[in-house]
C-alpha positions as CSV (number, residue, x, y, z in Angstrom):
1,X,2.4,-31.2,6.8
2,X,2.5,-27.7,8.0
3,X,5.7,-25.8,7.3
4,X,5.4,-23.3,10.2
5,X,3.5,-22.8,13.4
6,X,1.4,-20.1,11.7
7,X,0.4,-22.5,8.9
8,X,-0.4,-25.2,11.5
9,X,-2.5,-22.7,13.4
10,X,-4.4,-21.7,10.3
11,X,-5.0,-25.4,9.3
12,X,-6.4,-26.2,12.8
13,X,-8.7,-23.2,12.7
14,X,-9.8,-23.9,9.2
15,X,-10.6,-27.5,10.2
16,X,-12.6,-26.2,13.2
17,X,-14.7,-24.0,10.8
18,X,-15.3,-27.0,8.5
19,X,-16.4,-29.1,11.6
20,X,-18.8,-26.3,12.5
21,X,-20.3,-26.5,9.0
22,X,-20.7,-30.3,9.3
23,X,-22.3,-29.8,12.7
24,X,-24.8,-27.3,11.3
25,X,-25.6,-29.6,8.4
26,X,-26.3,-32.5,10.7
27,X,-28.4,-30.4,12.9
28,X,-30.5,-29.2,10.0
29,X,-30.9,-32.8,8.8
30,X,-32.2,-33.8,12.2
31,X,-34.5,-30.8,12.3
32,X,-36.0,-31.9,9.0
33,X,-36.6,-35.3,10.4
34,X,-38.4,-33.7,13.4
35,X,-40.6,-31.8,10.9
36,X,-41.5,-35.0,9.1
37,X,-42.1,-36.9,12.4
38,X,-44.3,-34.2,13.8
39,X,-46.2,-34.0,10.6
40,X,-46.8,-37.7,10.5
41,X,-47.8,-37.9,14.1
42,X,-50.1,-34.9,13.6
43,X,-51.7,-36.3,10.5
44,X,-52.4,-39.9,11.8
45,X,-53.2,-39.1,15.4
46,X,-54.9,-35.8,14.5
47,X,-57.2,-37.5,12.0
48,X,-58.2,-40.2,14.5
49,X,-58.7,-37.7,17.3
50,X,-60.7,-35.3,15.1
51,X,-63.5,-37.9,14.6
52,X,-64.7,-37.0,18.0
53,X,-64.8,-33.7,19.8
54,X,-61.4,-32.1,20.5
55,X,-60.6,-32.5,24.2
56,X,-58.0,-30.6,26.1
57,X,-55.3,-33.2,25.3
58,X,-56.0,-32.8,21.6
59,X,-55.8,-29.0,21.8
60,X,-52.5,-29.2,23.7
61,X,-51.2,-31.7,21.1
62,X,-52.0,-29.3,18.3
63,X,-50.2,-26.6,20.2
64,X,-47.2,-28.8,20.7
65,X,-47.3,-29.8,17.0
66,X,-47.3,-26.1,15.9
67,X,-44.5,-25.2,18.3
68,X,-42.4,-28.2,17.3
69,X,-42.7,-27.2,13.7
70,X,-41.9,-23.6,14.4
71,X,-38.8,-24.4,16.3
72,X,-37.6,-26.9,13.7
73,X,-38.2,-24.5,10.9
74,X,-36.3,-21.8,12.8
75,X,-33.2,-24.2,12.6
76,X,-33.8,-24.7,8.9
77,X,-33.9,-21.0,8.1
78,X,-30.6,-19.3,7.0
79,X,-28.6,-17.7,9.8
80,X,-25.5,-15.5,9.6
81,X,-22.8,-18.0,9.9
82,X,-19.4,-17.8,8.2
83,X,-17.7,-20.9,6.8
84,X,-15.6,-19.6,4.0
85,X,-13.3,-16.7,3.0
86,X,-12.7,-15.0,-0.3
87,X,-9.1,-14.7,-1.4
88,X,-9.5,-11.1,-2.5
89,X,-10.3,-10.1,1.2
90,X,-6.9,-11.5,2.2
91,X,-5.2,-9.6,-0.7
92,X,-6.9,-6.4,0.3
93,X,-6.0,-6.8,4.0
94,X,-2.5,-7.8,3.1
95,X,-2.2,-4.5,1.1
96,X,-3.5,-2.4,4.0
97,X,-1.2,-4.1,6.5
98,X,1.7,-4.4,4.1
99,X,1.9,-8.1,4.6
100,X,4.5,-9.5,2.3
101,X,5.4,-12.8,3.9
102,X,3.3,-16.0,3.7
103,X,3.9,-16.6,7.4
104,X,2.4,-13.2,8.2
105,X,-0.6,-14.0,6.0
106,X,-1.2,-17.3,7.8
107,X,-1.0,-15.4,11.1
108,X,-3.6,-12.9,9.8
109,X,-5.9,-15.6,8.6
110,X,-5.7,-17.4,11.9
111,X,-6.5,-14.2,13.7
112,X,-9.6,-13.7,11.5
113,X,-10.8,-17.2,12.1
114,X,-10.8,-17.0,15.9
115,X,-13.7,-14.5,16.2
116,X,-15.6,-16.3,13.5
117,X,-15.3,-19.6,15.3
118,X,-16.6,-18.0,18.5
119,X,-19.6,-16.3,16.8
120,X,-20.4,-19.5,14.9
121,X,-20.1,-21.6,18.1
122,X,-22.6,-19.3,19.9
123,X,-25.1,-19.5,17.0
124,X,-24.8,-23.3,16.6
125,X,-25.2,-23.7,20.3
126,X,-28.4,-21.7,20.3
127,X,-29.7,-23.7,17.3
128,X,-28.9,-26.9,19.2
129,X,-31.0,-25.6,22.1
130,X,-33.9,-25.0,19.6
131,X,-33.5,-28.6,18.4
132,X,-33.8,-29.9,21.9
133,X,-37.0,-27.9,22.4
134,X,-38.3,-29.2,19.1
135,X,-37.7,-32.8,20.2
136,X,-39.3,-32.3,23.6
137,X,-42.4,-30.8,21.9
138,X,-42.5,-33.7,19.4
139,X,-42.6,-36.1,22.3
140,X,-45.2,-34.1,24.1
141,X,-47.3,-34.0,20.9
142,X,-47.2,-37.8,20.6
143,X,-48.0,-38.3,24.2
144,X,-50.9,-35.9,24.1
145,X,-52.4,-37.4,21.0
146,X,-52.1,-40.8,22.6
147,X,-53.9,-39.5,25.8
148,X,-56.5,-37.9,23.6
149,X,-57.2,-41.1,21.7
150,X,-57.3,-43.2,24.9
151,X,-60.0,-41.0,26.5
């Protein structure tokens, strides 16, 4: 239970940062699944299609496969997101601002978390868009391999 409004504000902000970390972890897990699915589709359907001449559908499927992998791998790469603070940064800032009260420290921490939440949110949103693109490309890959095999 928070002892002050400042402490409650910090706890709410800290929980929001933790939720962003969980969101990113889930997004990366799903991106890894898309990599696996695209690879499986590409290997099975690609092997079957490669027995004959590659038609336009097969070439487009290969392009969709490559683009799906690239967009999923982009999600898996490290990005500049902040999910933790070091205590020594608070001590240094407290010394500069002459913060001597715990309430003021909570207020300063909450102030630091606001811009970090905003920056993380924009980056996670962009990565979510890349995930959407990756899923669409995976679906296109499967459809195109199917069309190629049917013709």
